[in-house]
C-alpha positions as a Markdown table, in Angstrom:
| # | Residue | x | y | z |
|---|---|---|---|---|
| 1 | Met | -19.5 | -44.1 | -10.1 |
| 2 | Ala | -19.2 | -42.1 | -13.2 |
| 3 | Asn | -19.7 | -43.8 | -16.7 |
| 4 | Ile | -17.9 | -43.1 | -19.8 |
| 5 | Lys | -20.7 | -40.8 | -21.1 |
| 6 | Asp | -20.4 | -38.5 | -18.0 |
| 7 | Leu | -16.8 | -38.5 | -18.3 |
| 8 | Lys | -16.9 | -37.3 | -21.9 |
| 9 | Lys | -19.2 | -34.6 | -20.9 |
| 10 | Lys | -16.9 | -33.5 | -18.2 |
| 11 | Ile | -13.9 | -33.6 | -20.5 |
| 12 | Lys | -15.7 | -31.5 | -23.2 |
| 13 | Ser | -16.8 | -28.9 | -20.5 |
| 14 | Thr | -13.2 | -28.7 | -19.1 |
| 15 | Lys | -11.9 | -28.2 | -22.6 |
| 16 | Gly | -14.2 | -25.2 | -23.0 |
| 17 | Thr | -13.1 | -23.9 | -19.7 |
| 18 | Leu | -9.5 | -24.3 | -21.0 |
| 19 | Lys | -10.2 | -22.3 | -24.0 |
| 20 | Ile | -11.6 | -19.4 | -21.9 |
| 21 | Thr | -8.7 | -19.4 | -19.4 |
| 22 | Ser | -6.1 | -19.6 | -22.1 |
| 23 | Ala | -7.6 | -16.6 | -23.9 |
| 24 | Met | -8.0 | -14.7 | -20.7 |
| 25 | Lys | -4.2 | -15.3 | -19.8 |
| 26 | Leu | -3.3 | -14.0 | -23.1 |
| 27 | Val | -5.4 | -10.9 | -23.0 |
| 28 | Ser | -4.0 | -10.2 | -19.3 |
| 29 | Ala | -0.5 | -10.7 | -20.7 |
| 30 | Ala | -1.0 | -8.2 | -23.3 |
| 31 | Lys | -2.5 | -5.7 | -20.9 |
| 32 | Leu | 0.1 | -6.4 | -18.2 |
| 33 | Ala | 2.9 | -5.4 | -20.8 |
| 34 | Lys | 1.2 | -2.2 | -21.5 |
| 35 | Ala | 0.5 | -1.4 | -17.7 |
| 36 | Gln | 4.1 | -2.4 | -16.6 |
| 37 | Gln | 5.6 | 0.0 | -19.1 |
| 38 | Ala | 3.5 | 2.7 | -17.8 |
| 39 | Ile | 4.3 | 2.3 | -14.2 |
| 40 | Val | 8.1 | 1.6 | -15.0 |
| 41 | Ser | 8.1 | 5.0 | -16.7 |
| 42 | Ser | 6.0 | 6.9 | -14.2 |
| 43 | Arg | 7.6 | 5.8 | -11.0 |
| 44 | Pro | 11.0 | 7.1 | -11.3 |
| 45 | Tyr | 9.6 | 10.6 | -12.3 |
| 46 | Ala | 7.1 | 10.6 | -9.2 |
| 47 | Asn | 10.0 | 9.6 | -6.9 |
| 48 | Glu | 12.3 | 12.2 | -8.2 |
| 49 | Leu | 9.6 | 14.9 | -8.1 |
| 50 | Glu | 8.9 | 14.0 | -4.4 |
| 51 | Thr | 12.5 | 14.0 | -3.6 |
| 52 | Thr | 13.1 | 17.5 | -5.3 |
| 53 | Ile | 10.3 | 19.3 | -3.5 |
| 54 | Lys | 11.3 | 17.8 | -0.1 |
| 55 | Thr | 14.9 | 18.9 | -0.8 |
| 56 | Ile | 14.1 | 22.5 | -1.8 |
| 57 | Ser | 11.5 | 22.9 | 0.9 |
| 58 | Ala | 14.1 | 21.6 | 3.6 |
| 59 | Leu | 16.6 | 24.1 | 2.4 |
| 60 | Val | 14.4 | 27.1 | 1.9 |
| 61 | Glu | 13.7 | 29.1 | 5.1 |
| 62 | Asn | 10.2 | 30.7 | 6.0 |
| 63 | Tyr | 8.5 | 28.6 | 3.3 |
| 64 | Thr | 4.9 | 27.2 | 3.9 |
| 65 | His | 2.5 | 25.5 | 1.7 |
| 66 | Glu | -1.2 | 24.3 | 2.5 |
| 67 | Tyr | -0.1 | 20.8 | 1.2 |
| 68 | Leu | 2.8 | 20.7 | 3.8 |
| 69 | Glu | 1.0 | 21.9 | 6.9 |
| 70 | Glu | -0.1 | 19.5 | 9.4 |
| 71 | Lys | -3.7 | 19.9 | 10.4 |
| 72 | Asp | -5.2 | 19.6 | 13.9 |
| 73 | Ser | -8.0 | 17.1 | 13.0 |
| 74 | Asn | -8.7 | 13.8 | 13.9 |
| 75 | His | -10.7 | 13.2 | 10.6 |
| 76 | Glu | -9.0 | 11.3 | 7.7 |
| 77 | Val | -9.9 | 10.2 | 4.1 |
| 78 | Leu | -8.9 | 6.8 | 2.9 |
| 79 | Leu | -9.1 | 6.2 | -0.9 |
| 80 | Val | -9.2 | 2.5 | -1.7 |
| 81 | Ile | -8.0 | 1.7 | -5.3 |
| 82 | Ser | -9.3 | -1.9 | -6.3 |
| 83 | Ser | -10.4 | -3.6 | -9.5 |
| 84 | Asn | -13.9 | -3.6 | -11.0 |
| 85 | Lys | -13.6 | -7.4 | -12.2 |
| 86 | Gly | -12.7 | -10.5 | -10.3 |
| 87 | Leu | -10.8 | -13.7 | -11.4 |
| 88 | Cys | -7.5 | -12.1 | -10.3 |
| 89 | Gly | -6.4 | -14.2 | -7.5 |
| 90 | Gly | -5.8 | -12.6 | -4.2 |
| 91 | Tyr | -5.6 | -8.9 | -5.6 |
| 92 | Asn | -8.7 | -7.8 | -4.0 |
| 93 | Ser | -8.9 | -10.1 | -0.8 |
| 94 | Leu | -5.4 | -9.1 | 0.2 |
| 95 | Leu | -6.1 | -5.4 | -0.2 |
| 96 | Ala | -9.3 | -5.7 | 1.8 |
| 97 | Lys | -7.4 | -7.4 | 4.5 |
| 98 | Glu | -4.8 | -4.7 | 4.5 |
| 99 | Val | -7.5 | -2.1 | 4.7 |
| 100 | Arg | -9.2 | -3.6 | 7.6 |
| 101 | Lys | -5.9 | -4.1 | 9.4 |
| 102 | Tyr | -5.2 | -0.3 | 9.2 |
| 103 | Leu | -8.6 | 0.7 | 10.2 |
| 104 | Ala | -8.5 | -1.6 | 13.1 |
| 105 | Asn | -5.3 | -0.1 | 14.1 |
| 106 | Thr | -5.8 | 3.6 | 13.8 |
| 107 | Asp | -7.3 | 5.9 | 16.3 |
| 108 | Lys | -8.6 | 8.5 | 13.7 |
| 109 | Asp | -12.0 | 9.0 | 12.3 |
| 110 | Val | -11.5 | 7.5 | 8.8 |
| 111 | Lys | -14.1 | 8.0 | 6.0 |
| 112 | Val | -13.3 | 5.5 | 3.1 |
| 113 | Tyr | -13.6 | 6.5 | -0.6 |
| 114 | Phe | -13.4 | 3.9 | -3.3 |
| 115 | Ile | -12.2 | 3.6 | -7.0 |
| 116 | Gly | -13.2 | 0.1 | -8.1 |
| 117 | Lys | -16.0 | -2.0 | -6.8 |
| 118 | Lys | -14.7 | -5.3 | -5.6 |
| 119 | Val | -13.2 | -4.2 | -2.4 |
| 120 | Arg | -16.1 | -1.8 | -1.8 |
| 121 | Glu | -18.5 | -4.8 | -2.1 |
| 122 | Val | -16.5 | -6.6 | 0.6 |
| 123 | Ile | -16.0 | -3.9 | 3.2 |
| 124 | Gln | -18.6 | -1.3 | 2.6 |
| 125 | Lys | -20.9 | -2.2 | 5.4 |
| 126 | Glu | -17.9 | -2.3 | 7.9 |
| 127 | Val | -16.5 | 1.3 | 7.2 |
| 128 | Asn | -17.6 | 4.8 | 7.2 |
| 129 | Phe | -18.4 | 5.0 | 3.5 |
| 130 | Gly | -17.7 | 8.2 | 1.8 |
| 131 | Lys | -18.1 | 8.0 | -2.1 |
| 132 | Asp | -17.6 | 5.6 | -4.8 |
| 133 | Tyr | -15.9 | 7.2 | -8.0 |
| 134 | Gln | -17.2 | 5.9 | -11.3 |
| 135 | Phe | -15.4 | 6.5 | -14.6 |
| 136 | Glu | -16.2 | 5.9 | -18.3 |
| 137 | Lys | -13.5 | 3.3 | -18.7 |
| 138 | Ser | -12.2 | 0.8 | -16.1 |
| 139 | Asp | -8.8 | 2.6 | -16.0 |
| 140 | Pro | -9.3 | 6.4 | -15.4 |
| 141 | Ser | -7.1 | 8.8 | -17.2 |
| 142 | Phe | -4.6 | 11.2 | -15.5 |
| 143 | Leu | -7.2 | 14.2 | -15.8 |
| 144 | Glu | -10.0 | 12.1 | -14.4 |
| 145 | Leu | -7.9 | 11.1 | -11.5 |
| 146 | Glu | -6.5 | 14.6 | -11.1 |
| 147 | Gly | -10.2 | 15.7 | -10.5 |
| 148 | Val | -10.4 | 13.1 | -7.7 |
| 149 | Gly | -7.3 | 14.3 | -6.2 |
| 150 | Lys | -8.4 | 18.0 | -6.3 |
| 151 | Glu | -11.7 | 16.9 | -4.4 |
| 152 | Leu | -9.8 | 15.2 | -1.7 |
| 153 | Ala | -7.2 | 18.0 | -1.6 |
| 154 | Gln | -9.8 | 20.7 | -1.1 |
| 155 | Met | -11.3 | 18.6 | 2.0 |
| 156 | Phe | -7.7 | 18.8 | 3.4 |
| 157 | Lys | -7.1 | 22.5 | 2.7 |
| 158 | Ser | -10.5 | 23.3 | 4.2 |
| 159 | Gly | -9.7 | 21.5 | 7.4 |
| 160 | Glu | -12.4 | 19.1 | 6.9 |
| 161 | Val | -9.8 | 16.2 | 7.3 |
| 162 | Gly | -6.4 | 16.2 | 8.6 |
| 163 | Thr | -4.8 | 13.5 | 6.5 |
| 164 | Val | -5.5 | 12.0 | 3.1 |
| 165 | Lys | -4.2 | 8.5 | 2.5 |
| 166 | Val | -4.5 | 6.0 | -0.4 |
| 167 | Ala | -4.6 | 2.1 | -0.2 |
| 168 | Tyr | -3.6 | 0.1 | -3.2 |
| 169 | Asn | -1.6 | -2.8 | -4.4 |
| 170 | Gln | 2.0 | -1.8 | -5.2 |
| 171 | Phe | 3.3 | -3.5 | -8.5 |
| 172 | Asn | 6.6 | -5.5 | -7.8 |
| 173 | Thr | 6.8 | -8.2 | -10.5 |
| 174 | Ala | 4.3 | -10.0 | -12.9 |
| 175 | Ile | 3.5 | -12.3 | -10.1 |
| 176 | Ser | 4.1 | -10.3 | -7.1 |
| 177 | Phe | 2.4 | -7.2 | -5.4 |
| 178 | Thr | 2.3 | -5.6 | -2.1 |
| 179 | Pro | -1.0 | -4.3 | -0.4 |
| 180 | Met | 0.0 | -0.9 | 1.3 |
| 181 | Val | -1.5 | 2.3 | 2.7 |
| 182 | Lys | 0.4 | 5.4 | 1.6 |
| 183 | Gln | 0.0 | 9.0 | 3.2 |
| 184 | Leu | -0.6 | 11.5 | 0.3 |
| 185 | Leu | -1.4 | 14.7 | 2.4 |
| 186 | Pro | 0.2 | 16.4 | 4.1 |
| 187 | Ile | 3.4 | 16.0 | 2.2 |
| 188 | Ser | 5.7 | 15.8 | 5.3 |
| 189 | Met | 9.3 | 15.0 | 6.3 |
| 190 | Asn | 10.3 | 13.7 | 9.7 |
| 191 | Val | 13.0 | 15.5 | 11.7 |
| 192 | Glu | 15.6 | 12.7 | 10.6 |
| 193 | Glu | 15.0 | 13.1 | 6.8 |
| 194 | Lys | 15.3 | 17.1 | 7.1 |
| 195 | Met | 18.5 | 16.8 | 9.0 |
| 196 | Glu | 19.9 | 14.3 | 6.6 |
| 197 | Leu | 19.0 | 16.6 | 3.6 |
| 198 | Glu | 20.6 | 19.6 | 5.5 |
| 199 | Glu | 23.7 | 17.7 | 6.1 |
| 200 | Lys | 23.9 | 16.5 | 2.4 |
| 201 | Phe | 23.3 | 20.0 | 1.1 |
| 202 | Pro | 25.0 | 22.3 | 3.5 |
| 203 | Phe | 24.7 | 25.1 | 0.8 |
| 204 | Asp | 21.7 | 26.6 | -0.8 |
| 205 | Phe | 21.0 | 26.6 | -4.5 |
| 206 | Lys | 20.4 | 29.4 | -6.9 |
| 207 | Tyr | 16.8 | 29.3 | -8.2 |
| 208 | Glu | 15.2 | 30.7 | -11.2 |
| 209 | Pro | 12.4 | 31.7 | -10.8 |
| 210 | Ala | 12.1 | 32.2 | -6.9 |
| 211 | Pro | 12.0 | 29.0 | -4.8 |
| 212 | Ser | 8.4 | 29.7 | -3.5 |
| 213 | Glu | 7.3 | 29.9 | -7.3 |
| 214 | Ile | 8.9 | 26.5 | -7.9 |
| 215 | Leu | 7.5 | 24.8 | -4.9 |
| 216 | Asn | 4.0 | 26.3 | -5.5 |
| 217 | Thr | 3.9 | 24.7 | -8.9 |
| 218 | Leu | 5.7 | 21.5 | -8.1 |
| 219 | Ile | 3.9 | 20.6 | -4.8 |
| 220 | Pro | 0.3 | 20.1 | -6.2 |
| 221 | Glu | 1.9 | 18.3 | -9.3 |
| 222 | Thr | 3.6 | 16.0 | -7.0 |
| 223 | Phe | 0.5 | 15.1 | -5.2 |
| 224 | Ser | -1.4 | 14.4 | -8.4 |
| 225 | Thr | 1.4 | 12.5 | -10.0 |
| 226 | Thr | 2.0 | 10.4 | -6.8 |
| 227 | Leu | -1.8 | 9.6 | -6.7 |
| 228 | Tyr | -1.8 | 8.6 | -10.4 |
| 229 | Thr | 1.3 | 6.3 | -9.8 |
| 230 | Cys | -0.6 | 4.5 | -7.1 |
| 231 | Leu | -3.4 | 3.8 | -9.7 |
| 232 | Leu | -0.8 | 2.7 | -12.2 |
| 233 | Asp | 0.7 | 0.4 | -9.6 |
| 234 | Gly | -2.8 | -1.0 | -8.9 |
| 235 | Val | -3.6 | -1.6 | -12.7 |
| 236 | Ala | -0.3 | -3.4 | -13.2 |
| 237 | Ala | -0.6 | -5.6 | -10.2 |
| 238 | Glu | -4.2 | -6.3 | -11.3 |
| 239 | His | -3.3 | -7.6 | -14.7 |
| 240 | Gly | -0.3 | -9.5 | -13.4 |
| 241 | Ser | -2.4 | -11.2 | -10.6 |
| 242 | Arg | -5.1 | -12.1 | -13.3 |
| 243 | Met | -2.5 | -13.4 | -15.7 |
| 244 | Ala | -1.0 | -15.7 | -12.9 |
| 245 | Ala | -4.5 | -16.7 | -11.9 |
| 246 | Met | -5.4 | -17.8 | -15.4 |
| 247 | Asp | -2.1 | -19.7 | -15.8 |
| 248 | Asn | -3.0 | -21.6 | -12.7 |
| 249 | Ala | -6.4 | -22.3 | -14.2 |
| 250 | Val | -5.0 | -23.4 | -17.5 |
| 251 | Thr | -2.6 | -25.8 | -15.6 |
| 252 | Asn | -5.5 | -27.1 | -13.6 |
| 253 | Cys | -7.7 | -27.6 | -16.5 |
| 254 | Lys | -5.1 | -29.5 | -18.3 |
| 255 | Glu | -4.5 | -31.7 | -15.3 |
| 256 | Ala | -8.4 | -32.3 | -14.9 |
| 257 | Ile | -8.5 | -33.3 | -18.6 |
| 258 | Arg | -5.6 | -35.8 | -18.3 |
| 259 | Ala | -7.0 | -37.3 | -15.1 |
| 260 | Gln | -10.6 | -37.6 | -16.7 |
| 261 | Thr | -9.2 | -39.0 | -19.8 |
| 262 | Leu | -7.2 | -41.8 | -18.0 |
| 263 | Lys | -10.2 | -42.6 | -16.0 |
| 264 | Met | -12.5 | -42.9 | -19.1 |
| 265 | Asn | -9.9 | -45.0 | -20.8 |
| 266 | Lys | -9.7 | -47.4 | -17.9 |
| 267 | Leu | -13.6 | -47.7 | -17.9 |
| 268 | Arg | -13.6 | -48.3 | -21.6 |
| 269 | Gln | -10.9 | -50.9 | -21.4 |
| 270 | Ala | -12.7 | -52.5 | -18.4 |
| 271 | Ala | -16.0 | -52.7 | -20.5 |
| 272 | Ile | -14.1 | -54.2 | -23.4 |
| 273 | Thr | -12.4 | -56.9 | -21.2 |
| 274 | Thr | -15.8 | -57.6 | -19.7 |
| 275 | Glu | -17.4 | -58.0 | -23.1 |
| 276 | Leu | -14.6 | -60.3 | -24.3 |
| 277 | Ile | -15.0 | -62.4 | -21.2 |
| 278 | Glu | -18.7 | -62.8 | -22.0 |
| 279 | Val | -18.1 | -63.7 | -25.4 |
| 280 | Val | -15.5 | -66.2 | -24.5 |
| 281 | Ser | -17.6 | -67.8 | -21.8 |
| 282 | Gly | -20.5 | -68.0 | -24.3 |
| 283 | Ala | -18.4 | -69.6 | -26.9 |
| 284 | Glu | -17.0 | -72.2 | -24.5 |
| 285 | Ser | -20.4 | -73.0 | -23.1 |
| 286 | Leu | -21.7 | -73.8 | -26.7 |
| 287 | Asn | -18.8 | -76.0 | -27.4 |
| 288 | Gly | -19.2 | -77.7 | -23.9 |
């Protein structure tokens, strides 16, 4: 059974942990605010850009682009975007689970590339490892990620792979995210989507410059923007998950301190009561 001295040490240690987790929660909350603003600003642009090129490419006849072409290849690249640090709840474990599930259910020969080390450390020995991208800062810039995108796109254009996909955590709210696998290349529409756009726009637009020039510019930009938006989703989800994890840790620390303090007070009260009984018993024996 723990004595008062041991409980004092535990309480002191838990208070130290409480200070650390409280500070980490505040830091994550500040980073989340910045990351949330970034993804909220970027996502509508990326979605509208994708919708625009799909609309134009569906209406324009006899247009082809290397990013739109279906490749006759069973090889695929999967880029996994995870975190470099832990202490963020189920952020990395749920993403690793989603990647394992996807790889188990696909019939393609998938080579896995990584941004962030946590998921890589978990599944690296289970997959066909391709490359681990390293950056100067934990959150790569748009230009750095654009370089990654160009490397993956070149593999697609050369026919080395037939599909490029990304696995990441999609940010929903500060305490919610969704692990998912999304196709980046080819940028394709199914028959239903194309028919729906043709019915929605039974007429063609007037373009300046020519539609081929517009699409030749917008399609690569759409690919890079979509990839960067996935990264921003992952960053915001990471900070939100870490903030929630640290909030739970703060609550648990406070509860542990309360329980240990209560236990220590009971032991102290029991010790005082025992001493009083001994004093009273000694006095009564002297008087007797």
